[in-house]
C-alpha positions in Angstrom: 0.0 0.0 0.0 2.9 2.4 0.8 4.3 1.7 -2.7 0.9 2.6 -4.2 0.7 5.9 -2.4 4.2 6.8 -3.5 3.3 6.2 -7.2 0.2 8.4 -6.8 2.2 11.2 -5.2 4.7 11.0 -8.1 2.0 11.2 -10.7 0.4 14.2 -9.0 3.8 15.9 -8.9 4.3 15.4 -12.6 0.8 16.7 -13.4 1.5 19.9 -11.3 4.8 20.4 -13.2 2.9 20.1 -16.5 0.3 22.6 -15.5 3.1 25.1 -14.5 4.7 24.6 -17.9 1.4 25.4 -19.7 0.7 28.4 -17.5 4.1 29.8 -18.6 2.8 29.9 -22.2 1.4 33.5 -22.0 1.6 34.9 -25.5 0.9 38.3 -26.8 -0.6 40.0 -29.9 -0.8 43.6 -31.2 -3.7 45.5 -32.6 -1.5 47.6 -34.7 -4.3 49.6 -36.4 -5.0 51.7 -33.4 -7.3 53.8 -35.5 -10.5 55.2 -34.0 -12.1 55.4 -37.5 -15.7 54.2 -37.0 -15.7 53.4 -40.7 -13.1 50.7 -40.5 -14.7 49.1 -37.5 -18.0 49.0 -39.3 -16.3 47.5 -42.3 -15.0 44.6 -40.4 -18.5 44.0 -38.9 -20.0 44.0 -42.3 -17.4 41.8 -43.8 -18.0 39.2 -41.1 -21.8 39.4 -41.7 -21.3 39.0 -45.5 -19.3 35.8 -45.0 -21.5 34.3 -42.3 -22.4 31.6 -44.9 -18.7 30.6 -44.9 -19.3 28.6 -41.7 -19.1 24.9 -42.1 -22.4 23.4 -43.1 -22.3 20.4 -40.9 -20.6 17.0 -40.9 -21.6 13.4 -41.6 -22.9 13.2 -38.0 -25.8 15.5 -39.0 -27.2 12.8 -41.3 -30.6 11.4 -40.3 -31.1 7.9 -38.9 -33.4 7.2 -42.0 -30.5 7.9 -44.3 -28.3 5.5 -42.3 -30.9 2.8 -42.4 -31.3 3.2 -46.2 -27.6 2.3 -46.6 -27.6 -0.6 -44.2 -27.6 -3.3 -46.8 -25.3 -1.7 -49.3 -21.7 -2.3 -49.9 -19.7 -1.1 -46.8 -17.1 0.7 -49.0 -19.9 2.6 -50.8 -21.3 3.6 -47.4 -18.1 5.4 -46.6 -17.3 6.8 -50.0 -20.6 8.3 -51.1 -21.1 10.8 -48.2 -17.4 11.6 -48.0 -17.3 12.3 -51.8 -20.3 14.5 -51.4 -18.8 16.5 -48.5 -15.5 16.8 -50.4 -17.2 18.2 -53.4 -19.1 20.8 -51.3 -15.8 21.7 -49.6 -14.0 22.1 -52.9 -16.8 24.3 -54.2 -16.8 26.5 -51.1 -13.0 26.8 -51.2 -13.1 27.9 -54.9 -15.8 30.4 -54.0 -13.7 32.0 -51.2 -10.6 32.1 -53.4 -12.6 33.9 -56.2 -13.2 36.9 -53.9 -10.8 39.8 -54.1 -7.5 39.5 -52.1 -6.8 41.3 -48.9 -5.9 45.0 -49.5 -8.3 45.4 -52.4 -11.0 47.3 -50.5 -10.8 51.1 -49.8 -12.5 53.3 -47.3 -13.9 56.6 -48.7 -14.8 59.3 -46.2 -15.9 62.9 -46.4 -18.8 62.1 -48.8 -21.7 64.6 -49.2 -24.7 63.3 -47.2 -26.9 63.5 -50.3 -24.6 61.4 -52.5 -26.3 58.5 -54.3 -24.8 55.0 -54.7 -24.9 55.3 -58.5 -23.0 58.5 -58.4 -20.3 57.0 -56.2 -20.1 54.0 -58.4 -19.6 56.2 -61.5 -16.8 58.0 -59.7 -15.0 54.8 -58.7 -15.4 52.9 -62.0 -13.3 55.5 -63.8 -10.4 54.1 -61.7 -11.0 50.4 -62.2 -13.3 47.4 -62.0 -15.4 47.2 -58.9 -16.3 44.0 -57.1 -18.6 45.6 -54.5 -19.7 49.0 -53.2 -21.3 49.7 -49.8 -22.5 53.2 -49.1 -23.1 53.2 -45.3 -26.5 54.6 -44.2 -28.3 55.4 -41.0 -30.6 52.5 -40.2 -33.4 54.7 -38.9 -33.3 57.6 -41.4 -31.8 55.9 -44.4 -29.5 59.0 -44.8 -25.9 58.5 -45.9 -23.3 58.5 -43.0 -20.8 60.2 -45.3 -18.5 57.2 -45.9 -18.4 54.1 -48.0 -16.4 50.9 -48.7 -15.5 50.0 -52.2 -13.9 46.6 -53.0 -12.0 46.6 -56.3 -11.0 43.5 -58.2 -7.3 43.9 -57.3 -4.9 45.4 -54.8 -3.3 47.5 -57.5 -6.5 49.2 -58.4 -7.2 49.8 -54.8 -3.9 51.5 -54.3 -4.6 53.6 -57.4 -7.9 54.7 -55.9 -6.3 55.9 -52.7 -3.9 58.0 -54.8 -6.6 59.5 -57.0 -9.4 60.0 -54.4 -7.3 61.1 -51.4 -7.9 64.9 -50.9 -10.0 65.0 -54.1 -12.6 67.8 -54.2 -16.0 66.2 -54.8 -19.2 68.2 -54.8 -17.7 70.8 -52.5 -16.3 68.2 -50.1 -12.7 67.0 -49.6 -12.6 63.2 -49.8 -10.5 60.9 -47.6 -9.4 57.6 -49.0 -7.3 54.7 -47.5 -7.0 51.0 -47.7 -9.6 49.3 -45.5 -7.9 46.9 -43.1 -10.1 43.9 -42.9 -8.7 41.1 -40.9 -6.9 38.2 -42.6 -4.6 37.0 -39.8 -5.3 34.4 -37.1 -3.7 33.7 -33.7 -3.7 30.0 -32.7 -2.9 29.2 -29.1 -2.6 25.9 -27.1 -0.7 24.3 -30.0 1.0 21.0 -28.8 4.6 21.8 -28.3 5.8 18.6 -30.0 4.1 19.4 -33.3 6.6 20.1 -36.1 6.1 22.9 -38.6 5.3 20.4 -41.4 2.7 18.6 -39.2 1.1 21.8 -38.2 1.1 23.1 -41.8 -0.6 19.9 -43.0 -3.4 20.3 -40.4 -4.0 24.0 -41.1 -4.0 23.6 -44.9 -6.7 20.9 -44.6 -9.0 23.2 -42.6 -9.5 25.8 -45.3 -8.1 27.5 -48.4 -6.0 30.6 -48.9 -3.2 29.9 -46.4 -0.3 32.2 -47.3 2.1 32.4 -44.3 2.3 30.1 -41.3 4.4 31.3 -38.3 4.7 28.4 -35.8 6.8 30.2 -33.2 9.8 28.0 -32.1 11.1 27.7 -28.6 14.5 29.4 -28.6 15.7 27.1 -25.8 14.6 23.9 -27.5 14.5 24.3 -31.4 12.8 21.0 -31.9 9.7 22.2 -30.0 7.4 25.2 -30.6 6.3 27.7 -28.0 2.6 26.7 -28.1 1.2 29.3 -30.4 1.2 30.4 -34.1 0.1 33.1 -36.5 -1.6 32.3 -39.9 -1.9 34.8 -42.7 -4.7 34.2 -45.3 -5.4 35.3 -48.9 -8.4 37.4 -47.7 -10.8 37.9 -44.9 -13.3 35.3 -46.2 -10.7 32.5 -46.2 -9.5 33.5 -42.7 -13.0 33.6 -41.3 -14.0 30.3 -42.8 -11.0 28.6 -41.2 -11.6 30.4 -37.9 -15.1 29.1 -37.7 -14.0 25.6 -38.4 -11.3 25.7 -35.8 -13.7 27.1 -33.2 -15.8 23.9 -33.6 -15.6 21.8 -30.4 -14.7 18.8 -32.5 -11.6 20.4 -33.9 -8.4 19.3 -32.2 -4.7 19.7 -32.6 -3.2 16.3 -31.6 -5.9 16.1 -28.9 -5.6 19.7 -27.8 -8.4 22.2 -28.1 -6.8 25.3 -29.7 -7.4 29.0 -28.8 -8.4 30.8 -32.0 -8.8 34.5 -32.4 -8.1 37.4 -34.8 -4.7 38.9 -35.0 -4.9 42.4 -36.5 -2.3 43.1 -39.2 -0.3 46.2 -39.3 -1.2 49.1 -41.6 1.9 48.3 -43.6 2.8 44.8 -44.9 2.9 42.3 -42.0 6.3 41.7 -40.3 6.5 37.9 -40.3 9.2 37.6 -37.6 9.3 36.2 -34.1 10.0 39.7 -32.8 6.7 40.9 -34.2 4.9 38.1 -32.3 6.1 39.5 -29.0 4.1 42.8 -29.3 1.1 43.1 -27.0 -2.5 43.1 -28.1 -4.1 40.7 -25.7 -3.1 38.2 -23.0 -4.0 34.5 -23.4 -3.6 32.1 -20.5 -4.5 28.4 -21.1 -4.6 26.0 -18.2 -5.2 22.3 -18.1 -7.4 21.0 -15.3 
Protein backbone atom coordinates (compact mmCIF):
# COMPACT_ATOMS: atom_id res chain seq x y z
CA UNK A 1 0.00 0.00 0.00
CA UNK A 2 2.90 2.37 0.80
CA UNK A 3 4.30 1.75 -2.66
CA UNK A 4 0.91 2.59 -4.24
CA UNK A 5 0.69 5.89 -2.36
CA UNK A 6 4.24 6.77 -3.46
CA UNK A 7 3.31 6.20 -7.15
CA UNK A 8 0.17 8.36 -6.83
CA UNK A 9 2.19 11.18 -5.24
CA UNK A 10 4.73 11.00 -8.07
CA UNK A 11 1.98 11.20 -10.73
CA UNK A 12 0.39 14.19 -8.96
CA UNK A 13 3.76 15.95 -8.91
CA UNK A 14 4.28 15.37 -12.64
CA UNK A 15 0.79 16.75 -13.42
CA UNK A 16 1.49 19.85 -11.30
CA UNK A 17 4.75 20.45 -13.19
CA UNK A 18 2.93 20.08 -16.52
CA UNK A 19 0.30 22.65 -15.49
CA UNK A 20 3.05 25.09 -14.51
CA UNK A 21 4.67 24.61 -17.91
CA UNK A 22 1.37 25.39 -19.69
CA UNK A 23 0.75 28.42 -17.45
CA UNK A 24 4.09 29.85 -18.58
CA UNK A 25 2.81 29.94 -22.17
CA UNK A 26 1.44 33.47 -21.98
CA UNK A 27 1.56 34.87 -25.49
CA UNK A 28 0.85 38.35 -26.84
CA UNK A 29 -0.58 40.02 -29.89
CA UNK A 30 -0.77 43.57 -31.17
CA UNK A 31 -3.72 45.47 -32.57
CA UNK A 32 -1.48 47.63 -34.75
CA UNK A 33 -4.27 49.56 -36.39
CA UNK A 34 -4.95 51.74 -33.36
CA UNK A 35 -7.32 53.85 -35.45
CA UNK A 36 -10.54 55.23 -34.02
CA UNK A 37 -12.12 55.41 -37.46
CA UNK A 38 -15.69 54.21 -37.04
CA UNK A 39 -15.74 53.40 -40.72
CA UNK A 40 -13.07 50.68 -40.49
CA UNK A 41 -14.70 49.09 -37.46
CA UNK A 42 -18.01 49.05 -39.27
CA UNK A 43 -16.34 47.55 -42.32
CA UNK A 44 -15.00 44.59 -40.38
CA UNK A 45 -18.46 44.03 -38.91
CA UNK A 46 -20.04 44.04 -42.34
CA UNK A 47 -17.41 41.75 -43.84
CA UNK A 48 -18.02 39.16 -41.12
CA UNK A 49 -21.76 39.35 -41.72
CA UNK A 50 -21.30 38.96 -45.47
CA UNK A 51 -19.31 35.78 -45.04
CA UNK A 52 -21.52 34.27 -42.34
CA UNK A 53 -22.37 31.59 -44.86
CA UNK A 54 -18.72 30.60 -44.86
CA UNK A 55 -19.32 28.64 -41.66
CA UNK A 56 -19.08 24.89 -42.08
CA UNK A 57 -22.41 23.44 -43.08
CA UNK A 58 -22.26 20.38 -40.90
CA UNK A 59 -20.60 16.98 -40.91
CA UNK A 60 -21.64 13.42 -41.55
CA UNK A 61 -22.90 13.25 -37.96
CA UNK A 62 -25.79 15.48 -39.02
CA UNK A 63 -27.21 12.82 -41.34
CA UNK A 64 -30.60 11.45 -40.34
CA UNK A 65 -31.12 7.90 -38.94
CA UNK A 66 -33.36 7.22 -41.96
CA UNK A 67 -30.46 7.92 -44.29
CA UNK A 68 -28.26 5.53 -42.30
CA UNK A 69 -30.89 2.77 -42.44
CA UNK A 70 -31.32 3.18 -46.20
CA UNK A 71 -27.65 2.31 -46.65
CA UNK A 72 -27.59 -0.55 -44.16
CA UNK A 73 -27.65 -3.32 -46.80
CA UNK A 74 -25.35 -1.70 -49.34
CA UNK A 75 -21.66 -2.27 -49.91
CA UNK A 76 -19.69 -1.06 -46.81
CA UNK A 77 -17.13 0.65 -49.01
CA UNK A 78 -19.89 2.58 -50.77
CA UNK A 79 -21.33 3.58 -47.37
CA UNK A 80 -18.09 5.36 -46.56
CA UNK A 81 -17.27 6.75 -49.96
CA UNK A 82 -20.58 8.32 -51.05
CA UNK A 83 -21.10 10.76 -48.15
CA UNK A 84 -17.37 11.56 -48.03
CA UNK A 85 -17.27 12.31 -51.75
CA UNK A 86 -20.31 14.54 -51.40
CA UNK A 87 -18.76 16.49 -48.53
CA UNK A 88 -15.47 16.81 -50.39
CA UNK A 89 -17.23 18.23 -53.44
CA UNK A 90 -19.09 20.76 -51.28
CA UNK A 91 -15.84 21.74 -49.57
CA UNK A 92 -14.03 22.15 -52.90
CA UNK A 93 -16.84 24.32 -54.22
CA UNK A 94 -16.81 26.48 -51.09
CA UNK A 95 -13.02 26.83 -51.21
CA UNK A 96 -13.15 27.88 -54.86
CA UNK A 97 -15.83 30.45 -54.03
CA UNK A 98 -13.74 31.97 -51.23
CA UNK A 99 -10.62 32.13 -53.39
CA UNK A 100 -12.56 33.85 -56.17
CA UNK A 101 -13.20 36.86 -53.90
CA UNK A 102 -10.79 39.82 -54.08
CA UNK A 103 -7.55 39.51 -52.09
CA UNK A 104 -6.78 41.30 -48.86
CA UNK A 105 -5.92 44.95 -49.52
CA UNK A 106 -8.34 45.41 -52.43
CA UNK A 107 -10.98 47.33 -50.45
CA UNK A 108 -10.81 51.07 -49.76
CA UNK A 109 -12.50 53.34 -47.26
CA UNK A 110 -13.86 56.62 -48.67
CA UNK A 111 -14.82 59.31 -46.16
CA UNK A 112 -15.93 62.92 -46.38
CA UNK A 113 -18.75 62.15 -48.81
CA UNK A 114 -21.68 64.57 -49.18
CA UNK A 115 -24.67 63.30 -47.22
CA UNK A 116 -26.86 63.50 -50.33
CA UNK A 117 -24.56 61.42 -52.55
CA UNK A 118 -26.27 58.50 -54.31
CA UNK A 119 -24.76 55.04 -54.68
CA UNK A 120 -24.88 55.27 -58.49
CA UNK A 121 -22.95 58.55 -58.39
CA UNK A 122 -20.26 57.04 -56.19
CA UNK A 123 -20.07 53.98 -58.45
CA UNK A 124 -19.58 56.21 -61.50
CA UNK A 125 -16.76 58.00 -59.70
CA UNK A 126 -14.96 54.78 -58.72
CA UNK A 127 -15.43 52.91 -62.00
CA UNK A 128 -13.28 55.49 -63.76
CA UNK A 129 -10.40 54.12 -61.66
CA UNK A 130 -10.95 50.37 -62.17
CA UNK A 131 -13.33 47.41 -62.01
CA UNK A 132 -15.43 47.25 -58.86
CA UNK A 133 -16.33 44.02 -57.07
CA UNK A 134 -18.63 45.57 -54.46
CA UNK A 135 -19.66 49.01 -53.20
CA UNK A 136 -21.29 49.73 -49.83
CA UNK A 137 -22.52 53.25 -49.08
CA UNK A 138 -23.10 53.24 -45.32
CA UNK A 139 -26.50 54.61 -44.24
CA UNK A 140 -28.27 55.35 -40.99
CA UNK A 141 -30.60 52.46 -40.20
CA UNK A 142 -33.36 54.70 -38.91
CA UNK A 143 -33.31 57.60 -41.37
CA UNK A 144 -31.75 55.93 -44.40
CA UNK A 145 -29.49 58.96 -44.77
CA UNK A 146 -25.89 58.50 -45.86
CA UNK A 147 -23.34 58.54 -43.05
CA UNK A 148 -20.81 60.22 -45.30
CA UNK A 149 -18.54 57.25 -45.90
CA UNK A 150 -18.41 54.08 -47.98
CA UNK A 151 -16.39 50.95 -48.65
CA UNK A 152 -15.45 49.99 -52.19
CA UNK A 153 -13.91 46.60 -53.02
CA UNK A 154 -12.01 46.56 -56.29
CA UNK A 155 -10.96 43.45 -58.19
CA UNK A 156 -7.28 43.86 -57.30
CA UNK A 157 -4.92 45.44 -54.79
CA UNK A 158 -3.26 47.46 -57.55
CA UNK A 159 -6.53 49.22 -58.44
CA UNK A 160 -7.25 49.84 -54.75
CA UNK A 161 -3.88 51.54 -54.32
CA UNK A 162 -4.56 53.63 -57.42
CA UNK A 163 -7.92 54.66 -55.93
CA UNK A 164 -6.29 55.90 -52.73
CA UNK A 165 -3.92 58.04 -54.78
CA UNK A 166 -6.63 59.53 -56.97
CA UNK A 167 -9.36 60.02 -54.37
CA UNK A 168 -7.34 61.13 -51.37
CA UNK A 169 -7.89 64.88 -50.88
CA UNK A 170 -10.01 65.02 -54.05
CA UNK A 171 -12.63 67.77 -54.20
CA UNK A 172 -16.03 66.18 -54.80
CA UNK A 173 -19.25 68.22 -54.76
CA UNK A 174 -17.74 70.79 -52.45
CA UNK A 175 -16.29 68.17 -50.08
CA UNK A 176 -12.69 66.99 -49.62
CA UNK A 177 -12.58 63.20 -49.76
CA UNK A 178 -10.51 60.92 -47.55
CA UNK A 179 -9.42 57.56 -48.96
CA UNK A 180 -7.32 54.73 -47.51
CA UNK A 181 -6.97 50.96 -47.72
CA UNK A 182 -9.58 49.29 -45.50
CA UNK A 183 -7.86 46.95 -43.05
CA UNK A 184 -10.13 43.92 -42.94
CA UNK A 185 -8.73 41.06 -40.87
CA UNK A 186 -6.92 38.20 -42.57
CA UNK A 187 -4.56 36.96 -39.85
CA UNK A 188 -5.34 34.44 -37.08
CA UNK A 189 -3.74 33.70 -33.73
CA UNK A 190 -3.71 30.01 -32.72
CA UNK A 191 -2.90 29.16 -29.10
CA UNK A 192 -2.58 25.92 -27.11
CA UNK A 193 -0.68 24.27 -29.95
CA UNK A 194 0.96 20.99 -28.83
CA UNK A 195 4.63 21.82 -28.35
CA UNK A 196 5.83 18.63 -29.97
CA UNK A 197 4.10 19.39 -33.31
CA UNK A 198 6.60 20.06 -36.09
CA UNK A 199 6.13 22.86 -38.59
CA UNK A 200 5.30 20.38 -41.36
CA UNK A 201 2.74 18.55 -39.21
CA UNK A 202 1.12 21.82 -38.17
CA UNK A 203 1.05 23.11 -41.76
CA UNK A 204 -0.64 19.94 -43.00
CA UNK A 205 -3.41 20.28 -40.41
CA UNK A 206 -3.99 23.98 -41.09
CA UNK A 207 -4.04 23.65 -44.88
CA UNK A 208 -6.65 20.90 -44.62
CA UNK A 209 -8.95 23.18 -42.59
CA UNK A 210 -9.53 25.80 -45.26
CA UNK A 211 -8.15 27.54 -48.37
CA UNK A 212 -5.97 30.59 -48.87
CA UNK A 213 -3.18 29.91 -46.37
CA UNK A 214 -0.29 32.19 -47.32
CA UNK A 215 2.07 32.38 -44.33
CA UNK A 216 2.28 30.14 -41.25
CA UNK A 217 4.38 31.27 -38.27
CA UNK A 218 4.68 28.44 -35.76
CA UNK A 219 6.82 30.18 -33.17
CA UNK A 220 9.79 28.05 -32.15
CA UNK A 221 11.12 27.66 -28.63
CA UNK A 222 14.54 29.40 -28.63
CA UNK A 223 15.70 27.13 -25.81
CA UNK A 224 14.58 23.91 -27.54
CA UNK A 225 14.53 24.34 -31.36
CA UNK A 226 12.82 20.96 -31.86
CA UNK A 227 9.75 22.23 -29.98
CA UNK A 228 7.40 25.17 -30.56
CA UNK A 229 6.26 27.71 -27.97
CA UNK A 230 2.61 26.67 -28.12
CA UNK A 231 1.23 29.34 -30.45
CA UNK A 232 1.20 30.41 -34.09
CA UNK A 233 0.05 33.10 -36.53
CA UNK A 234 -1.57 32.32 -39.89
CA UNK A 235 -1.94 34.82 -42.73
CA UNK A 236 -4.69 34.16 -45.32
CA UNK A 237 -5.41 35.33 -48.87
CA UNK A 238 -8.43 37.35 -47.73
CA UNK A 239 -10.85 37.86 -44.86
CA UNK A 240 -13.30 35.28 -46.21
CA UNK A 241 -10.72 32.49 -46.20
CA UNK A 242 -9.51 33.47 -42.72
CA UNK A 243 -13.01 33.62 -41.26
CA UNK A 244 -13.98 30.27 -42.82
CA UNK A 245 -10.98 28.57 -41.19
CA UNK A 246 -11.56 30.44 -37.93
CA UNK A 247 -15.13 29.13 -37.70
CA UNK A 248 -14.02 25.56 -38.42
CA UNK A 249 -11.25 25.68 -35.80
CA UNK A 250 -13.68 27.09 -33.22
CA UNK A 251 -15.79 23.93 -33.60
CA UNK A 252 -15.60 21.85 -30.43
CA UNK A 253 -14.70 18.78 -32.49
CA UNK A 254 -11.57 20.37 -33.94
CA UNK A 255 -8.39 19.29 -32.15
CA UNK A 256 -4.66 19.69 -32.57
CA UNK A 257 -3.24 16.32 -31.58
CA UNK A 258 -5.92 16.07 -28.88
CA UNK A 259 -5.63 19.69 -27.76
CA UNK A 260 -8.45 22.25 -28.12
CA UNK A 261 -6.81 25.33 -29.65
CA UNK A 262 -7.41 28.97 -28.80
CA UNK A 263 -8.40 30.78 -32.01
CA UNK A 264 -8.82 34.54 -32.44
CA UNK A 265 -8.14 37.40 -34.85
CA UNK A 266 -4.66 38.89 -34.96
CA UNK A 267 -4.86 42.36 -36.50
CA UNK A 268 -2.34 43.11 -39.24
CA UNK A 269 -0.26 46.25 -39.35
CA UNK A 270 -1.21 49.11 -41.62
CA UNK A 271 1.95 48.26 -43.57
CA UNK A 272 2.82 44.78 -44.90
CA UNK A 273 2.94 42.34 -41.96
CA UNK A 274 6.29 41.67 -40.31
CA UNK A 275 6.52 37.87 -40.29
CA UNK A 276 9.18 37.57 -37.65
CA UNK A 277 9.28 36.16 -34.10
CA UNK A 278 9.99 39.68 -32.82
CA UNK A 279 6.66 40.89 -34.21
CA UNK A 280 4.87 38.13 -32.32
CA UNK A 281 6.09 39.55 -29.02
CA UNK A 282 4.13 42.79 -29.30
CA UNK A 283 1.13 43.08 -27.03
CA UNK A 284 -2.49 43.08 -28.09
CA UNK A 285 -4.14 40.68 -25.67
CA UNK A 286 -3.12 38.22 -23.00
CA UNK A 287 -3.96 34.54 -23.35
CA UNK A 288 -3.56 32.05 -20.53
CA UNK A 289 -4.49 28.43 -21.11
CA UNK A 290 -4.64 26.03 -18.20
CA UNK A 291 -5.18 22.29 -18.14
CA UNK A 292 -7.36 21.00 -15.32
